[in-house]
N, C-alpha and C positions, 0 to 999 in steps of 0.2 A: 607780685611779678604783675604791673600793670602791663606790661606787653604780653602778657598772657591774652589778654583781652585782643590785642592785634591781630596776634596769631589766630585765634578763633575766628576771626572774623571771615579768615581766607580758609582755614583749617574747617571747620565744620558748619554745617546750614542751620543757621542760628534763626529763631523765629521772627525776621523781619521782613519788610515785603516791599519797602517803598524809599524813596531817595530824599534825606531831608539837605536842609543848607548848610554848607559850613564852609569853613576857610582853611586852606592846604598849609597845616603848622610848619612844612619842612620850610615852604618859601617865605614864614615868617623869622625862620631861625637864622641868625647870624651867618654872615659869609663865611667864617673859619670854620664853624658847625658843618655848615653844607659840606665845605671843601673835604671835611674828613670824613664826613658821610660820603662820598663821592669816593674815598680812597678804599675804606672798607668795604663797599660794595665792588669797586672794580677786583678786589683778592679773590670772589668770590664764584667758583666755575657755573657756567650756565645762568647768569644773574639776570639775564635780559630774557623775554620769550615768554610766551604763554602757548605756543602751537608749535610742536615737534614731531618729526617721524623720526623712529629708531627702527632700522632695519639690521637683519641678521640671515643670511642664507636667501631663503623664501620667505620668510616670515617677517610681516610687519605690523608695529604698532603708532598709530597716532595719538599722540599725549598732549591734553588739553587741562592747563593750569585753570581753573576754574575758581568763581568769585560768587559766593553763597548768597550775594543782594540780589534781587530785582534791580534791574536796569535796562533802559531802553538799548543801552549799546551792544547790549549780549545780542543781538539781531546780526551784528554784522559776522559776529563769529559763528553762529548759526547757520548764514549764507555761505562761510566760508567752509563750512564743514558737510554742504547738503550732498555732496557728492561721496564724498568718504561716508558718511552715516548709511547712503543707500546702498553700498557695497560691504557694507562690514558687515562680517559673522557674529560678532560679539560688542556689546557695550559694557566695559569697568566702568564703576564709581564705588566712590566711600561706602555708600549704602544706599541699596535700593530700594524699591517700594515694601519687600516685604520687611526686610529689615527694622525700617521706618515702622512699620506697623506694630513687628515685635518690641520696639521703644516705646511707642506709645502705648501698649498694653503693661507693659512692666512697669512704667509709671503710673499707671492707674490702678496696679495690683499691688506693688510695693513701694508706698510712699518714703519708705526708711532708704532708698534709692537718691532721694531728693534731700532727706531730713534726717537730722540726727536728733532722736527721741530720747537718749538714755545719757549723752555726755551734757557737759558744760555748755549752755545757751553762748550766744554769740558777745552778748552784752559782757555776760562774765568771763570770755576767753579775750576782750578787747579793754582797751581804757574806755574812761566816759566819754572821753572829747571824740576818739575813734568810733564809739556806737554811735554817738548822736550824729556824725556825718555820714556814716552809713546809712543809719536809720531815714535821715532825710534823704539820701539819693536814692533809696530803694524804694519810698515812697513816692517819689518823683515817677517812679517808673512802675505804679502802680501795683506796689508789694507791700500790703502792710506791715511795720516795724515787728509785729507780735510773730506775726508767720516768718518772716526774713529771720528772726532770732534762732531760730531753730533748723534753717536751711542749713546744708553742707557749704562750706566754706570756699570752695572751689568755683561753685555754682552763683553764690553772689559776688565773688570776683567778679565774672563774667557778665553778669546783669548789669553791675554797675559800669559796665565799659561801654553797657548800649545805651544810646540817650534816649530820653522818655521821647522826645517827637518820633523816634523810629518804633519804640515800644506802642506809643498811640497809633502809629501807621499798620502796626502788625493787627492791632484789634480791629481796624476797620477792614482790612483787606483779607486779613485771615489764612494768609499763602505766604511762605516765604520767598516763593520763586527764585531767582537764581539761574546760573547757567547749567548747573548740575542738574535742576528739576527740569530744563528744558530739553536738555539732552535725552534725559530718561522719557520724558514725553514723546519724542520724536521715534525714539527705539522703540517704544511701543505701538507707536502706529505706524512702521514697518515691520512689525513682527520680529524684530532683532531681540535676543535672548541680553536681557539686564543681569549680570552677576554682581556681586559686591566685593570689594577687596579686603573687607575687617568684617566682624562679628558684629551684631547690632550692639551688644556693650560695651564697644571697644572704650566709648567717651569716659565710664564708671572706671575702668581698669586701668585707665591713664593714670588718675588719681590716687589710687590705693595705697601706694607706698609713700606718700606726702607723709613726713612729720607733722605732729600739731603747730609745731613754730613754722614750717613752711606752709603749710594753709593760712596759716593769720597775717603771714609776710604776704601773701597774695592778694589778699584784701589791704591790707594796708599800703601796698605800692600801689594798688589802682583807685584809691581814694581820690588822690588828685584830678585823675582823668575825667573822674563823672561830671566834673562842673563843664568838662568843653568836650562832651564826648560826640557832638555832631560834627565840631571841627577836626577829632579824631577820625572820625567815620570817612569826612571828606578826602584826609589826606590817605587814605588809604586807597579809596576808591579812585583816585587821581593816578597815583604810583601802580595802581593794576592796569587801569585802563591805557596807562603810555607802557604798557610791557615791562615795566622795571621793577619786579617783583620782590629783588630781596630788599629793595630801598625801604622797603615796609618795617622790615626786620632791624635794620641798621637804623630807622627811625627812631624805634621804640625804643633800642638801648640807648642814645644820646637823651631823646627826651627824659627818659629815666633819670640817666646822670643829673640832668640840670633840677629836675623835679622833684624826685622820691624820696631824696633826703639821705639815698643811703649811699655809700661809697662806691666807687669805680669798681672796686674788689669784687662788692658783694652783688653789684647787678650784674658784673660778667659770669660770677659764680650762677646766677639765678636766670640769666640766659641761656648758659650752658644747658642746666636742667631741663629748662622749659624745651630748648630745642631736641634733645635727647628722649624727651617723654612726647612730644607733640609730633615730632616729624622722622627724628633717624631710625626711632627703633620700627613704628610703622613701615617709613619707606624700603627698610630692609625686607620687611613681612611681606610685602606688596610686588616683589620682583618675581617672586616663583609662580605665583597665578598669572602675572602678566605676561610673560614667557611662555609660560606651559600652553595659555589658552591661544597666542600668538601663532605657535607651533602647530598647535590643532588646527587653527584657522588656515593655515598656509597650506594644509594638507588638501584644502576642496578650493584652492587658489584666492583665498579673502585675506583681509587685514581684520585688527580689530581697534577699536577706539576705547582710549581710557581717560576719565574727566573724573579730578580731582584737584582739591585745594591748590592754586597756583604757588604757595611758599613749600610743595613738594617737590618740584622742580631742581633748584637751584643748590650748589652747597656740597661740598666733599662726598655728605652722604645723602644727598639730594637724588630723585629716582634716574635721572638723566646722569648723573657720573656713577651710579652702581650699574646701570645699564651699559653705559661707555666700558666699566672694566671688566664686564663679563662680554666684550666682544660685539656689541652692537655700534653700529654706524650712526651718526646722529646728525640731523638737518633741521635748524628752525626755518618755520613755514609762514611766521607773522613778521618776519625782519624786511 
């Protein structure tokens, strides 16, 4: 599922800190493919917009679709949110500083979270050609092949979706940056409590039910993107800052149609699986803490702010539609 990497650029704070130069791959697609992407995007509720307000009775939630890369253009959003954050009772994020610290500690104390020391190695699970391509790609990202051979497949699949340039920048800068970090830092400056939307170990539980075949397919489908990961990142970045967030998802689908070697049916099945794992289930679990927090804040005459990966906003099971179904009124603020 090469598109899983695309999703994770917006869903999780991957360890990347700077901007690398690349080509917008959507602009390079044939006009017919671009038109099909346009049609698919248009059918999705709330497919445009990174900043929304939800209100119900006296409760208010300002929802910010975030991008987990550092980028100077985030300053515009932070300026737009200045007054809102000043007056907020709470900031909700996917994972706050405490959860990030828990994750770091867990990874240090339990290598099995990232490595499989008992099962077959990746060279044994993949064909010789696949392993050679993977080992070349992973070594270009600073990970020795012998170490990668024991890494869990889902993590390897994500790593090859990050360009060598970005990995180098991360090493040089040492901080992932991103809008989530900026929101959290500002909340801490204002002494606004920061609450997590989910436990620190969510990233591991997402993949625990995958079959061995599904794990291996994640790697196979991501391999073609490894050679042009800078272009992939540039494509996603431009879609995000154009507030055209669902185009990221549909681009990944149509790109997989053309380059993964898989049938359209299999690609669609994998996309549905990825959406359910990465977004739908998590979105559903976030509604209760968000609405409870908003109603609690309303008792003091305040609202709350919630910042999370932008791909969680659109769709039939997106956060915005789920709030609408629950009787909340929605207003786009960046249109």
